[in-house]
N, C-alpha and C positions, 0 to 999 in steps of 0.2 A: 504493499500499499504506499510506502514511503517513496517508492520509485515514481508513483503516479503523482503524488502531491509536489514532489520536487522537480519533476520533469520541466525543462526549459524548451519552449518552442524555438524552431529555427528561424532565422530572420526570413528565409526564402518562403516558408510555410505562412508565416505571419503576413508578408507582402501579397502573396498569392490570394489568401482568402480576404485580405483587406480590399484588394482590387476587385474581386467579385462583388463583395458586399457593396463597395461604392458605386460600381456600375450599376447594380440593381437599384440602389438608393436614388441614383440620378434619373433613372427611368421611372421612378415614382412607386415601385413595388418590390420589396425585399422578400425573397422567399424564406420560409422557416429554416430550411436546410442551410442556406447561405449564412443567416444571422446565427444559427447554431455553430456552424463551422468557424465562423469569424470569432464569436464569443469564446469558444473552445480554445482557440489560439491565444486570445487575450489573456485568459486566466493562467496560461502557462508562461506568460511573459515574465521577465524579471523585474518589469517596471510597475510600480504601484498604480499609476494612472491607467495603464493598460488593464490591470487586474480589476480595477473599479468599472471600467467601461465594459469589460467582459461579464462581470456579475450583473450590471445593468441590463445588458442585453439578454442574459439568461432570465432575468426576472421578467423582462417583457415577454419573452416566449411563454413563460410559465402562466402569466396573466392571460395570454391569448388562449390558453386552455387546450391545445393539441395534446390529446392523450398519447399519441405516438412518442413525443419528445419529453413528456412530463418527467418520467423517471430520470432520463439523462440529464435534463435540466436540474433536478433536485441534487443529483449526485454531484455535478460540476459546480453547482452553487455551493455546495458543502466544501468542495475543494477550493473554490475562489476564496470564500470566507476564511478557511483555514489559512490560506496563503496570505491573507490580509490581516491574519492574527485576530480575527473576531470569532473566537471559538464558540461563542453563545449562538450566534446566527448559523455557523457552520453545523453545529449540533442540531438546531432546529430543522434544517433542510435534510440532514441525514435521517432524523427521526421521521421525517415526511416520507422518505422512501420506505422505511420500515412499515409505515402504515399501509402503503400499497402493496409491498412485497416483504412480509414479516421474516422470510427466510433468506433475504439477500445478503450473501456473504460479504460482498463488496461494501455495502453499507455498514454492516457490523465491523468490519475491519477499519473503515474510516471513522466510525464512532469510537472505537478503542483507541485509535491514534489520537483523536481529538481529546479524548478523556485524559490520556497520558499527558499531553501538552497542557491542558488546563491545570492538572495536578502539579505538573513540574513548574509551570509559571507562577501558579499560586503559591507553592512552597518558596519559589525564588522571591516573589513579591514579599512574603512574610519575612523571609531572611533580610531583605533590604530595609524593611520597616524596623525589624528587630535591630539591625545594625545602627540605623539612624538613631533609634532610641537609645542605644548604648553610646553612641557618639555624643548626643545631647547631654546624657547623663554624666558622661566624662567631663564635658565642658562645664556643666553646672558645678559638679564635684571640684573641679580645678578652681572655678571662680569663687567658690566658698573657701576653699583652702587659701587662696590668695587674699581674699578679703579679711581673714582672721589674722594674717601677718601684718 
């Protein structure tokens, strides 16, 4: 699963699907397949703005309600939000897949990966807060010691 969420799109693929998307957009009608392919490339980009645009396009597709792409949109929205480090939203979309397909192993694997990342980041966040409290406590203690002299 980590290979999927860490995969980076090639510049050639991104340009190819962007060109198809933009040509259709210029004609006034973008097919669901072109929008999905472009969004799929964008969420595999190393750039945050591309990730956000890809997530936006996938959310548009999801709202359009095409049941054929719903599962894929939910999965890649989970991946996109994971890569944006918005683990709560990533988890929401992965759980959406599991409502449709309760035995989907790909969704379960992604959910576990998100859970690990949330736990690790949560513990890291607590360590940072704990370290800051210790540092402030040390400064206060030093200040008190100096004021007594």
